[in-house]
N, C-alpha and C positions, 0 to 999 in steps of 0.2 A: 504494500500500500504506500502510496506517495504522500508526503507531508510537506507543508510549507516551512515548518520549523526545524532547525537543526537539533541535534541531540542535546546540546547545551541549553538551547531555548526551551526544549521540552521539559528539562529538569527545572528550569526557572518558573514554569507555569504549573508545576506540581501543586496538588491540593494542600490545604492547610495541615493535614495529617502528616504529610511527607516533608513539607517545606519549612515547618517551624519547629522550635524546640518543644519538648514534651511538658509544657507549662499549662496551667489551667486556662490561661488567656493567651491569645497570640501576642508575640512580642515583636512582630514585624508584619508589614503588609504582605498578604499572600495573593496569589492570582486566582481568578475564577476560571482560568483556562483561556481567556480571550486577550489578555494583555500581559506584558512583562512587568512585574512589580519593581518598584525602586529598591535599591539595597537597604538593608537594615540601618537605621540612623544611629548615631552615637547615643542619643537618649534612649532609644529602644534597647540598645545593647546594655545600657546601665540597668534598665528595668529587668531584663533577663538575668543579668548577673546577680542583682539583688534578690530576685525570686529564688535563684539557686542557692545563694548564701543562706537565706531564711529556711529553705527546705532542708539543707544540710544540718543546721543547728537544731531546728525544731523536730526534724525527722529523727535525729539521734535521741532527743528527749523522749520521743514516743516509741523508740525501738524500731523505726522504719527506715528503709532506704529512701533516697531522694525521690525515686520514681514512685514508690508506694505512697510516700507522704503527699506528693503532688496530686494524687488521685483521691485525696480525702477533702472533707470540708475545711480542715485546718490548712490544707494546701491552697485552697481558694482564698482563705483569709490572708495567708502569707502573700499571695499575689496582689491583693488589695493593699496590704501594708507596703509592699515594694513600690507600687504606683504612688502611694501617699509619700513615701520617702523621696521619690524622684520628681513628681509633679506638684507636690503640696498636698495639704489635707483635703482630699476629695471624697474619700469613702469613710463611712462610720464603722471603723473596725479597730479593735484594740490588739496589742501585741499578744496578750494572753489568749486570744481566740485562735492564734496560730499554734498554740501549745496545748490547749485544753479542749478536746472535742465536746466535753460536757457544756462548756460555755456557749458554743455555737448551737447545740441542741436546745439549751434553755432559751436562747434568743429566738430561735425559730418557733418554739412552742408559745412564747409570750406574744409573738406577732400573730400566730394563728388564732390565739384567744382574742386578740384585739380585732382581727378581721371578722371573727365570728360575732363579736359584739356589734360591730359596725353594720354587718350584714343583717343582723336581727333588728337593729334600730331602723335601718332603711326599709326592710320588709314591713315592719309595723307601720311606719309612716305611709308607705305605699297603700297598704290595706285600708288605713283610716281615710286616705284621700279619695278612695274609690267607693266610698259609702253612698254617694249620691246616685 
C-alpha cells in the first residue's frame, strides 16, 4: 500500500498511547493522524519531569513502581500537583492526596453526597413548580 508519509512522519503522527509518556495526562501535543504535532516544549518537559519525580517519591511511599503509581488516583493527583508547580495554583489538590488514597476516596464521597443533595433540592423545586 502506498502512503504519502515517510516512516519518520508516520511515527510522529502516532496516537497518544504511543507518542506520549505513560502519564495520567498528556505532556505534549499529540497528533490525531492528520497533522505533524510540534515538538514537546520546555515547559511541557518540566511538567513531565515533575510528574515522574512525584511518582517516584510517592510510589515508593505506597510500595508501587512509577508505572503502577501513575495508574492510581494518587497518580492523577500527582499530575495535578506537577501542573500546579509549573503553571501556578490551578487545581485544588493537596500534596497529601498524592500519598494517601484514602484522602482522594473521602473527597470523592463528600462530592457525591453534595451532588446528591443538590440533585434532590433541584428535583423538589422542579416538582413544586409543576403543580399548576
